[in-house]
C-alpha positions as CSV (number, residue, x, y, z in Angstrom):
1,M,-11.0,5.0,-0.2
2,K,-11.9,1.7,1.3
3,I,-9.7,-1.3,2.3
4,T,-11.1,-4.7,3.2
5,I,-8.8,-7.3,4.7
6,L,-9.4,-10.8,3.3
7,N,-9.5,-14.2,5.0
8,G,-6.1,-15.1,3.5
9,T,-4.4,-12.7,5.8
10,T,-2.3,-14.5,8.6
11,G,-3.8,-14.3,12.1
12,N,-1.4,-14.0,15.1
13,P,1.6,-13.1,12.9
14,L,4.2,-13.0,15.6
15,Q,3.4,-16.6,16.6
16,T,3.7,-17.6,13.0
17,I,7.1,-15.9,12.6
18,G,8.3,-17.4,15.9
19,E,7.2,-20.9,14.9
20,R,8.9,-20.8,11.5
21,A,12.2,-19.4,13.0
22,G,12.1,-22.0,15.8
23,I,12.0,-24.8,13.4
24,C,15.3,-23.6,11.9
25,W,16.8,-23.1,15.4
26,G,15.6,-26.5,16.8
27,G,13.7,-24.6,19.4
28,D,10.4,-25.3,21.2
29,V,7.6,-24.1,18.9
30,S,4.8,-25.4,21.1
31,N,4.9,-22.4,23.5
32,K,3.0,-19.3,22.3
33,E,5.0,-16.8,24.5
34,K,8.3,-18.2,23.4
35,N,7.3,-18.0,19.7
36,I,6.3,-14.3,20.2
37,R,9.6,-13.5,21.9
38,R,11.5,-15.3,19.2
39,A,9.7,-13.4,16.5
40,I,10.4,-10.1,18.2
41,D,14.0,-10.9,18.5
42,C,14.2,-11.8,14.8
43,I,12.5,-8.6,13.8
44,R,14.7,-6.4,16.1
45,S,17.8,-8.1,14.7
46,G,16.8,-7.2,11.2
47,H,16.2,-10.8,9.9
48,G,13.7,-9.7,7.3
49,R,13.2,-13.1,5.7
50,V,11.0,-14.2,8.6
51,L,8.5,-11.5,7.6
52,E,7.8,-13.3,4.4
53,Y,5.9,-16.1,6.2
54,V,3.1,-13.7,7.0
55,A,0.5,-13.3,4.3
56,I,-1.6,-10.1,3.8
57,E,-4.5,-10.1,1.4
58,F,-6.8,-7.1,0.9
59,V,-9.0,-5.2,-1.5
60,V,-8.6,-1.5,-1.9
61,E,-11.5,0.4,-3.6
62,D,-11.7,4.0,-4.9
63,I,-7.9,4.4,-5.3
64,S,-6.7,6.2,-8.3
65,A,-5.0,4.3,-11.1
66,R,-1.9,6.5,-10.6
67,A,-1.6,5.4,-6.9
68,A,-2.3,1.8,-7.9
69,R,0.8,1.9,-10.1
70,E,2.8,3.2,-7.1
71,I,1.7,0.2,-5.0
72,Y,3.0,-2.1,-7.7
73,T,6.5,-0.8,-7.4
74,H,6.8,-2.7,-4.1
75,I,7.5,-6.1,-5.5
76,A,9.6,-7.8,-2.8
77,G,8.5,-11.4,-2.3
78,G,6.6,-11.6,-5.6
79,P,3.1,-10.3,-4.7
80,A,0.1,-11.2,-6.6
81,R,-2.3,-8.5,-7.7
82,L,-5.4,-8.0,-9.9
83,Q,-6.9,-4.7,-11.0
84,E,-10.3,-3.8,-12.2
85,S,-10.4,-4.5,-15.9
86,T,-11.0,-1.6,-18.4
87,R,-11.5,-4.2,-21.1
88,Y,-14.7,-5.5,-19.6
89,V,-15.9,-3.0,-17.0
90,D,-18.1,-0.1,-18.3
91,C,-16.2,3.0,-17.3
92,E,-18.7,5.6,-18.6
93,N,-19.5,6.9,-15.2
94,F,-16.1,6.4,-13.6
95,R,-15.3,8.1,-10.3
96,A,-12.1,10.2,-10.0
97,Y,-9.7,11.2,-7.3
98,L,-9.8,14.9,-6.4
99,P,-6.5,16.1,-4.9
100,S,-6.9,18.3,-1.8
101,S,-4.8,21.1,-3.3
102,I,-7.4,21.4,-6.1
103,A,-10.5,20.6,-4.0
104,K,-10.0,23.6,-1.7
105,D,-10.0,26.0,-4.7
106,A,-13.5,26.5,-6.3
107,E,-12.2,27.6,-9.7
108,G,-9.6,24.9,-9.8
109,S,-12.1,22.2,-8.8
110,Q,-14.5,23.2,-11.5
111,V,-11.8,23.1,-14.2
112,Y,-10.7,19.7,-12.9
113,L,-14.2,18.2,-12.7
114,D,-15.1,19.6,-16.1
115,C,-12.2,17.8,-17.6
116,M,-13.3,14.5,-16.0
117,Q,-16.8,15.0,-17.3
118,N,-15.6,15.7,-20.8
119,I,-13.7,12.4,-20.7
120,R,-16.9,10.6,-19.6
121,E,-18.8,12.1,-22.5
122,T,-16.1,11.2,-25.0
123,Y,-16.1,7.7,-23.7
124,K,-19.9,7.4,-24.0
125,N,-19.8,8.8,-27.6
126,L,-17.1,6.3,-28.7
127,I,-19.2,3.5,-27.1
128,S,-22.2,4.6,-29.1
129,L,-20.1,4.6,-32.3
130,G,-19.4,0.9,-31.6
131,F,-15.8,0.9,-30.6
132,P,-14.6,-1.8,-28.1
133,K,-14.1,-0.8,-24.4
134,E,-10.5,-2.1,-24.5
135,D,-9.6,0.6,-27.1
136,I,-11.6,3.4,-25.7
137,A,-9.9,2.8,-22.3
138,N,-6.8,4.6,-23.6
139,I,-8.5,8.0,-23.0
140,L,-9.2,7.2,-19.2
141,P,-7.2,9.3,-16.8
142,L,-4.7,8.3,-14.2
143,G,-7.0,10.0,-11.7
144,M,-9.8,7.4,-12.3
145,N,-10.7,5.4,-9.3
146,T,-10.1,1.7,-9.6
147,K,-10.2,-1.4,-7.5
148,V,-7.2,-3.7,-6.7
149,V,-7.1,-7.1,-5.1
150,M,-3.6,-7.6,-3.6
151,K,-1.7,-10.5,-2.0
152,A,1.6,-9.7,-0.4
153,N,3.8,-10.6,2.6
154,L,4.8,-8.6,5.6
155,R,8.3,-7.9,4.4
156,M,6.9,-6.2,1.4
157,I,4.2,-4.3,3.3
158,E,6.8,-3.1,5.9
159,N,8.9,-1.6,3.1
160,L,5.8,0.0,1.6
161,M,4.9,1.6,4.9
162,N,8.4,2.8,5.5
163,Q,8.4,4.5,2.1
164,R,4.9,5.7,1.9
165,L,4.3,7.0,5.4
166,C,7.2,9.5,4.8
167,K,5.8,13.0,4.6
168,R,7.5,13.4,1.2
169,A,5.4,10.6,-0.3
170,Y,2.4,11.4,-2.5
171,K,-0.6,12.4,-0.3
172,E,-2.9,9.7,-1.6
173,M,-0.3,7.0,-1.0
174,R,0.2,8.3,2.6
175,S,-3.6,8.0,3.1
176,F,-3.5,4.4,1.6
177,A,-0.6,3.3,3.8
178,S,-2.2,4.8,6.9
179,L,-5.6,3.2,6.3
180,L,-4.0,-0.2,5.5
181,A,-2.0,0.0,8.8
182,D,-5.2,0.8,10.7
183,R,-7.2,-2.1,9.1
184,L,-4.3,-4.6,9.9
185,A,-4.0,-3.3,13.4
186,E,-7.6,-4.2,14.0
187,I,-7.2,-7.9,13.3
188,D,-5.6,-8.9,16.7
189,D,-3.1,-7.8,19.3
190,E,-0.1,-9.1,17.5
191,W,-1.0,-7.1,14.3
192,S,-1.5,-4.0,16.6
193,Q,2.1,-4.5,17.9
194,I,3.4,-4.9,14.3
195,A,1.6,-1.8,13.2
196,K,3.0,0.3,16.1
197,N,6.6,-0.9,15.6
198,L,7.1,-1.7,11.9
199,F,4.6,0.6,10.1
200,V,6.5,3.8,10.5
201,P,8.4,6.2,8.2
202,K,11.9,5.0,7.3
203,C,13.5,7.7,9.4
204,K,11.8,6.4,12.4
205,K,13.0,2.9,11.6
206,I,16.7,3.7,11.1
207,G,16.9,6.7,13.4
208,Y,17.7,9.5,10.9
209,C,16.5,10.9,7.5
210,T,18.4,10.0,4.3
211,E,16.2,12.1,2.0
212,I,18.1,14.9,0.1
213,K,15.1,17.1,0.8
214,C,14.3,16.4,4.5
215,C,10.9,17.2,5.9
216,G,12.4,17.7,9.4
217,L,10.6,14.9,11.1
218,S,13.9,13.3,12.0
219,K,17.5,14.7,12.0
220,K,19.1,14.4,8.5
221,K,22.2,12.4,8.1
222,E,24.3,12.2,5.0
223,V,24.8,8.7,3.7
224,I,28.5,8.0,2.9
225,W,29.1,7.2,-0.8
226,N,32.6,5.9,-1.6
227,V,33.9,6.4,-5.1
C-alpha cells in the first residue's frame, strides 16, 4: 500500500484552527503561539467543528476495493473521492490483496492465488469475445487492488482513526489508518502533534472501551442505555 499526501492538504493545521476560532471569539489572530494554544483548547474541549477547517487530500494506491468501501463509510463533512474506473481501465492483470492469515499458509495461498488467476483469465477471454469492460467488471473481486483520490477534513479523519486503529478493525484498514497517520505526521510539527494526540483508538480518546467484544487494550465500560 502507498499513500501520497497532495498539495491541497492544510499546512500548520493548529494555526489554521486557532485563526478560525479566534475570528469568532474576537481574539488576536496575528500571533502564531496564541493561535496554536487556542486550537489546542478547542480540541481539548471537544469543539469538533473547528477541525473541519483543516483539509486533507491524498492518494492511496494498492488498497483493496473492499477496504476502499470501508473508507467511504466515513462521510462526515462531505468528503470528495474518486476511484480508479473499471469502465475504462484495463483490469486484465489486476493485483490483489493477500490477507496475512492466508499468506502464511502455503496451501491456502495457492488456492487463493489460483482463484485470482482464474478471474484474470476469464476477464481476458471475455475481452477477446468483444464484451465491454464496464460489463466484464462485474466479475472482479473485492480483493482487487484499486486507487483512490480522497479529499476530506480533519474531523472526518479523526473519526476514521478512532474507529480503524482499534484492534477489532479489519487488518487492512488498520494498516491504512496507521500509514495515513504516519504520512500526515511527516508534514510538519503541528501535524505531528495532531497525529500523536488525535489519531488514536477510540478507547484511548474517551478513556475506556465501549465494544461488546473488548480487545483488552483499555478497561471496558458498559454504556448506559435507558429504555
